C-alpha positions in Angstrom: 200.2 154.4 92.4 200.6 154.4 88.6 198.0 156.3 86.5 196.4 154.9 83.4 194.4 157.0 80.9 191.9 155.1 78.9 190.7 156.6 75.7 187.2 155.3 74.9 184.4 154.2 77.1 183.1 151.3 75.2 183.1 147.7 76.5 186.9 147.3 76.0 187.6 150.6 77.8 185.3 149.9 80.7 186.8 146.4 81.1 190.3 147.9 81.1 189.2 150.5 83.6 187.6 147.9 85.9 190.7 145.6 85.9 193.0 148.6 86.3 191.2 149.5 89.5 191.2 145.9 90.7 194.9 145.5 90.1 195.7 148.7 92.1 196.2 151.3 89.4 194.6 154.8 89.3 192.6 155.1 86.0 190.4 157.6 84.2 188.3 156.8 81.1 187.7 159.6 78.6 184.7 159.2 76.3 183.8 161.5 73.5 180.2 160.8 73.6 177.6 161.8 76.2 177.2 158.2 77.4 179.5 155.1 77.8 179.1 151.9 75.8 180.5 152.8 72.4 178.9 150.5 69.9 177.2 148.6 72.8 174.4 151.1 72.8 170.7 152.0 72.3 168.5 155.0 72.1 165.0 156.2 72.6 162.6 157.4 69.9 158.9 158.3 70.2 158.4 156.4 73.5 160.3 153.2 72.3 163.8 152.1 73.0 165.9 150.9 70.0 168.7 148.5 70.8 171.8 149.1 68.6 174.0 146.2 69.3 173.3 142.8 71.0 171.3 140.2 69.1 172.9 137.5 71.3 175.9 137.5 73.6 178.7 135.0 73.8 179.5 134.1 77.4 176.1 133.8 79.0 176.5 130.2 80.2 177.2 130.0 83.8 180.5 128.3 84.8 182.5 129.3 81.7 185.5 131.6 82.1 183.9 134.2 79.9 180.7 134.2 81.9 182.8 134.8 85.0 184.5 137.7 83.3 181.2 139.3 82.2 180.0 138.8 85.8 183.2 140.4 87.3 182.8 143.5 85.2 179.1 144.0 86.2 177.6 143.1 82.8 175.9 139.9 84.1 175.4 138.4 87.6 172.0 139.5 89.0 170.8 140.2 85.4 168.1 137.9 83.9 169.4 136.0 80.9 166.9 135.5 78.1 167.4 132.1 76.4 165.7 131.9 73.0 164.7 128.5 71.5 165.9 129.3 68.0 168.6 131.3 66.2 166.3 132.5 63.4 163.6 131.6 60.9 164.1 131.7 57.2 161.5 131.6 54.5 162.3 130.5 50.9 159.5 130.0 48.3 157.0 128.7 50.7 159.5 126.7 52.8 160.2 127.7 56.3 163.4 126.7 58.1 164.0 127.4 61.8 167.4 127.2 63.3 166.4 125.5 66.5 168.7 125.5 69.6 167.8 121.8 69.9 170.2 120.3 67.3 168.4 117.0 67.4 165.2 118.7 66.4 167.0 120.7 63.8 168.5 117.6 62.2 165.2 115.8 62.2 163.4 118.6 60.5 166.0 119.1 57.8 166.3 115.5 57.0 162.5 115.2 56.8 162.6 118.2 54.4 165.4 116.8 52.2 166.3 113.1 52.7 168.9 113.3 49.9 170.9 115.8 52.0 171.0 113.5 55.0 174.8 113.0 54.9 175.6 116.7 54.6 173.1 117.6 57.3 174.6 115.2 59.6 178.1 116.4 58.9 177.0 120.0 59.6 175.4 119.0 62.9 178.5 117.1 63.8 180.7 120.1 63.2 178.5 122.3 65.2 178.7 119.9 68.2 182.5 119.7 67.9 182.7 123.5 67.8 180.7 123.7 71.0 183.8 122.5 72.8 185.7 125.7 71.8 185.9 128.2 74.7 187.4 131.6 74.4 190.4 132.1 76.8 189.3 134.7 79.3 191.6 134.2 82.3 194.7 135.9 80.8 196.6 136.3 77.5 197.7 132.9 76.1 201.3 134.1 76.3 201.0 134.5 80.1 199.2 131.3 80.9 201.0 128.7 83.0 201.9 125.4 81.3 199.1 123.6 83.1 196.5 126.0 81.7 198.1 125.9 78.2 197.7 122.1 78.1 194.2 122.3 79.3 193.4 124.9 76.6 195.1 122.9 73.9 193.1 119.8 74.7 189.8 121.7 74.6 190.6 123.4 71.4 192.1 120.3 69.5 188.9 119.0 67.9 187.2 122.3 67.4 190.3 124.0 66.1 190.4 121.4 63.2 186.7 122.0 62.3 187.1 125.8 62.4 190.3 125.7 60.4 188.7 123.6 57.6 185.5 125.6 57.6 187.4 128.8 57.5 188.6 128.0 54.0 185.0 127.7 52.5 182.6 130.6 51.9 178.9 130.4 52.9 178.0 130.4 49.2 180.4 127.5 48.4 179.2 125.5 51.4 175.6 126.0 50.2 176.3 124.2 47.0 176.9 121.0 48.9 173.2 120.7 49.4 170.4 119.7 47.0 167.4 121.4 48.4 167.0 125.0 47.4 165.8 126.1 50.8 168.9 124.7 52.4 171.0 126.3 49.8 169.3 129.6 50.4 169.7 129.4 54.2 173.5 128.9 54.0 173.8 131.6 51.4 171.9 134.1 53.5 172.8 133.1 57.1 175.9 135.4 57.2 176.8 138.7 55.7 178.5 138.8 52.3 182.0 137.3 52.2 181.9 135.4 55.5 183.3 131.9 55.6 181.0 129.1 56.9 183.2 128.9 60.0 181.4 132.0 61.2 178.1 130.3 60.9 179.2 127.1 62.5 180.8 129.0 65.4 177.6 131.1 65.9 175.4 128.0 65.9 177.7 126.2 68.3 177.7 129.1 70.7 173.9 129.5 70.6 173.0 125.8 70.7 175.3 125.2 73.7 173.4 127.8 75.7 176.4 130.2 75.7 174.7 132.8 73.3 171.8 134.3 75.1 170.6 137.9 75.7 171.1 140.0 78.8 167.7 141.5 79.8 167.3 145.3 79.2 169.6 145.3 76.2 172.9 146.7 75.2 172.9 150.2 76.7 171.7 148.9 80.1 174.7 146.4 80.0 177.2 149.1 79.4 175.7 151.3 82.1 176.0 148.4 84.6 179.7 148.2 83.7 180.1 151.9 84.2 178.5 151.6 87.6 180.9 148.7 88.5 183.9 150.8 87.4 182.8 153.8 89.5 182.2 151.6 92.6 185.8 150.5 92.3 186.9 154.2 92.4 187.3 154.8 88.6 186.4 158.1 87.0 184.6 158.6 83.7 184.8 161.9 81.9 182.2 162.2 79.1 182.0 164.6 76.2 185.7 164.8 76.0 187.4 163.9 72.7 191.1 162.9 72.6 193.1 164.5 69.7 196.7 163.2 70.4 198.6 160.8 72.4 201.7 162.8 73.6 204.9 161.0 72.9 208.3 161.9 74.4 211.4 159.7 73.8 209.3 156.7 72.9 207.1 157.1 76.0 203.4 158.1 75.9 203.4 160.8 78.6 199.8 161.9 78.3 196.9 162.8 76.2 195.8 166.0 74.6 192.1 166.7 74.2 190.0 168.8 71.8 189.7 171.7 74.3 193.4 172.1 74.3 194.0 170.6 77.8 196.5 167.8 78.4 196.6 165.1 81.1 199.7 163.3 82.2 199.8 159.5 82.6 202.2 156.6 83.3 200.3 154.5 80.8 197.8 155.1 77.9 195.4 152.5 76.7 193.7 153.3 73.3 190.3 151.6 73.6 188.8 153.3 70.6 189.0 152.3 66.9 192.4 151.2 65.9 192.5 153.2 62.7 191.8 156.4 64.7 194.6 155.6 67.1 197.2 155.2 64.5 196.1 157.8 62.0 194.9 160.6 64.3 196.1 160.1 67.9 199.6 159.0 66.9 199.7 161.2 63.8 200.6 158.3 61.5 204.0 157.8 63.2 203.6 154.2 64.5 201.9 152.3 61.7 201.3 148.5 62.3 202.0 146.3 59.3 199.4 143.7 60.4 196.7 146.2 60.5 197.7 148.1 57.4 197.7 144.9 55.4 194.1 144.3 56.4 192.8 147.8 56.0 194.3 147.9 52.5 192.8 144.6 51.4 189.1 144.9 51.9 188.4 142.1 49.4 189.8 139.6 51.9 189.4 141.6 55.1 186.2 143.4 54.7 184.3 145.0 57.6 180.6 144.2 58.1 178.3 147.1 58.7 174.5 147.6 58.1 171.5 149.8 57.9 169.1 149.4 60.7 165.5 150.7 60.4 163.4 150.6 63.6 159.7 150.5 63.7 157.2 150.8 66.6 154.3 148.4 66.2 151.0 149.0 67.9 150.6 145.2 68.5 151.9 142.5 70.8 154.2 140.4 68.6 155.2 137.8 71.2 153.7 135.0 69.1 155.8 136.0 66.1 159.4 134.7 65.4 162.1 136.6 67.2 164.2 136.8 64.1 162.8 136.2 60.6 164.2 136.6 57.1 162.0 136.4 54.0 162.1 137.2 50.3 160.6 140.4 49.0 160.2 142.4 45.8 163.7 143.5 44.7 164.8 146.9 45.9 168.0 149.0 45.6 170.1 150.5 48.3 173.5 152.2 47.8 173.6 151.0 44.2 173.0 147.3 45.1 170.0 145.1 44.6 168.4 143.2 47.5 165.6 140.6 47.4 164.9 140.0 51.1 164.7 141.5 54.6 165.8 140.3 58.0 163.7 141.4 61.0 164.5 141.3 64.7 161.4 141.3 67.0 162.0 142.6 70.5 158.7 141.4 72.0 160.7 139.7 74.7 161.8 143.1 76.1 158.6 144.6 77.4 160.4 147.7 78.6 161.4 148.7 75.1 157.8 149.6 74.1 154.6 151.0 75.5 152.1 148.4 76.7 150.7 146.1 74.0 153.3 147.5 71.5 156.6 146.1 70.2 159.8 147.3 68.7 161.1 145.6 65.5 164.2 146.4 63.5 164.9 145.6 59.9 168.5 145.1 58.9 170.1 145.5 55.5 173.7 144.1 55.4 176.3 146.5 54.0 180.0 146.3 53.5 182.7 148.9 54.2 182.6 149.6 50.4 179.0 150.8 50.9 180.3 153.2 53.6 181.7 155.5 50.9 178.3 155.9 49.3 176.8 157.0 52.7 179.8 159.3 53.4 179.3 161.1 50.1 175.5 161.3 50.6 175.7 162.6 54.1 177.4 165.8 52.9 174.1 166.8 51.5 171.8 166.7 54.6 168.6 166.9 52.6 169.6 164.1 50.2 170.8 162.0 53.1 167.5 162.5 55.1 165.4 161.7 52.0 167.3 158.5 51.2 166.9 157.2 54.7 163.1 158.0 54.5 162.9 156.2 51.2 164.5 153.1 52.6 162.3 153.1 55.6 159.2 153.4 53.4 160.1 150.6 51.1 160.9 148.3 54.0 157.6 149.2 55.7 155.8 148.4 52.5 157.4 144.9 52.2 156.9 144.1 55.9 153.2 145.0 55.5 152.9 142.8 52.4 154.4 139.8 54.3 152.3 140.6 57.4 149.1 142.3 56.2 147.6 142.2 59.6 150.2 144.9 60.6 149.0 147.4 58.0 148.4 150.8 59.7 150.2 149.6 62.9 153.8 150.4 62.0 155.5 153.7 62.8 159.0 154.5 61.5 161.2 155.4 64.6 164.6 155.8 63.2 167.2 154.8 60.4 170.8 154.2 61.3 173.3 153.9 58.4 177.0 153.0 58.5 177.6 156.7 58.7 175.5 156.9 61.8 177.7 154.4 63.7 180.9 156.0 62.3 179.8 159.4 63.5 178.6 158.5 66.9 180.9 155.7 68.0 184.0 156.4 65.8 183.8 152.9 64.3 185.8 152.7 61.2 183.4 152.6 58.2 180.6 152.0 60.7 181.8 148.4 61.2 180.0 146.4 64.0 182.6 143.7 63.9 186.3 143.4 63.2 187.7 142.0 60.0 185.4 139.5 58.3 186.4 135.8 58.5 186.7 135.0 54.8 188.3 132.0 53.0 191.4 134.1 52.2 191.8 135.9 55.5 194.3 135.0 58.1 193.6 135.3 61.8 195.6 137.9 63.7 196.5 137.4 67.4 197.6 141.0 68.4 199.2 141.7 71.8 198.0 145.3 71.7 201.6 146.5 72.1 202.6 149.3 69.7 206.0 149.0 68.2 208.2 151.9 69.2 206.3 152.9 72.3 207.0 151.4 75.8 203.8 152.3 77.6 201.0 152.7 75.1 198.7 149.9 74.3 195.8 149.1 72.0 192.7 147.2 73.3 189.4 146.2 71.8 187.7 143.9 69.4 190.2 144.5 66.6 193.0 142.5 68.3 191.6 139.0 68.2 189.2 137.1 65.9 186.3 137.2 65.4 185.9 140.5 67.2 182.7 141.7 68.9 181.9 142.2 72.5 183.6 139.0 73.9 186.9 140.1 72.4 186.4 143.6 73.6 185.8 142.6 77.3 188.7 140.0 77.2 191.3 142.3 75.6 190.4 145.1 78.0 191.4 142.8 80.8 194.4 141.3 79.0 195.8 144.8 78.3 195.9 145.7 82.0 197.4 142.3 82.8 200.3 143.0 80.4 200.8 146.3 82.2 200.6 144.5 85.5 203.3 142.0 84.3 205.6 145.0 83.3 205.1 146.5 86.7 205.9 143.2 88.3 202.6 143.2 90.3 200.3 140.4 91.4 197.6 139.1 89.2 194.3 138.4 91.0 193.9 135.0 92.6 190.3 134.7 91.5 191.4 134.5 87.9 192.0 130.7 88.6 195.8 131.0 88.8 198.1 133.2 90.9 201.0 134.7 89.1 203.7 136.6 90.9 206.1 138.5 88.7 
C-alpha cells in the first residue's frame, strides 16, 4: 500500500485524505495548528462563537456533482442547510436595495425604482439566469473525463461561458456606470471587493439564486470537524501541532517531509495542501518555481488577493428580524491609511448556537487588499501599537453601528478583531487572503494541474489551482490530486463518481 503524506489539514487536505483512503492508499495529514480546517474555521470568545469563513457555500443544491462531493467528504448530508431569501441589503442615501433570491421580485423592484434603467436591469437578470447553468466539474479533472462527459460539460458551459467571459473584462465600477440611478450605481460599485470584475458578482448571484449557495448549519469549524471525522472513520490519521519545514527531495523524487522538531517521515507521495507560496519558497527552498504562479504573485495590480478585517460583536438582543447581511454608509473613517465611508455587517441570528439565549453574534467587515497586509505586518511588530489599533477600529465601528441602530446602544460587546495578519499567522494564508487571485478585467484564468515541474511524486492542491478559488475549489482539487496519483498508479477510480475508469 502506497503512503501519502498530506501537508495541511484544511478543506483541500481533508478532501485529499478522504479520497486517498477511499482509493486504497495509506495517508497521514499533518496540520501545524491545534485544529483542522485551515481558513474554514471559527473560534469562541466570551460565550459566543465567531465564524471565520462561510458566508454562503457553493454546492448546497441536492443533485449537483458538487453537492455529492460535499456529501461524500462528510461536510453535508445529514446537516441542515440554511437557505436565505436574499443575498444582502444595501442602503444608499435613503434608498434600500435587497438582492432577493427570487430574481423576478428583484427585477420588479429595481425597475419600479428606476424605470429608465429597465433595459440594463433586464440584461443583468438575463445574464444571471444564464450563469445559473454553469456547474463546477466535480467528478474528476477535465483532462481525465471520458469524451461523453466532456461533451456534456461543454454543452452545459456553452452559454454561461460566454457570459462570464464577457463580464470578466468589465470591472464592477465600470459596470455600475451603465445605470442611471445612483443607488444602482452604488450597489454595483460596492457589491464586491476592490478590483473585482462584474463576473464575480454575476456568478455569485447566479449561485445563490439557483439555490446552490446556502449555509451549512453550525458554521465553518463544525463543517471542517465533520470532514475530519469522516477521514478518521476511513482509517486516516491526523497529526496536529506539527509544522512541516521541508519536502525532502532525492533525485527528483519527494521521499518524505521534515518537521520543525527535526523528525522526518518517509512517503511514496507528498501532497502540499497548504499555501502555494509557502510550498515553493519554504518547503521546496525556492528550487522549483512555477512561472504561472510567480507571474501572478509579482503582479498584484492585476492579480490582487482579497483579505479583510473582521470585527465581531456580541449583541444582547435577538436580531432575527434584522437583515442577515446589510451594508450602509457612515461617517468617513481611516484604516491602514485608506478612507472608508461604509460598513458591511453579517448577522448570525439564524445560528442560535453561536450566542447565549436572546443574544446574537454580528461581524463587521472591512475589505482589504494584499497591499494593506504590509501595513499590518509592520504594525504587528509592536504588540502594543497593534493591539491599540485593533481596539480603535472596533470602537469606531461600534459607534457607527449604534448610530445606524440606536436601539442597540449599550447592547454591543466587542468580542474580537481579526486582521489580515491574524489569518496569515494562524492559517498560513499568503497575505491573509481568503480567496485566490482576484478576478479582474486584466487577469487570466489559470487551470493548474497541481503537478510540480521537476518532481515526479509531489503535488499541489487547494484553492489556488483553479478560478475563482474558495472552498469549492479546495474540496474538488483535493479529490482531483488523488485521482491523478491514482492514474499514475494505474488503479481503479471509484464507480460512484459517475464513470468507471480503469487505467
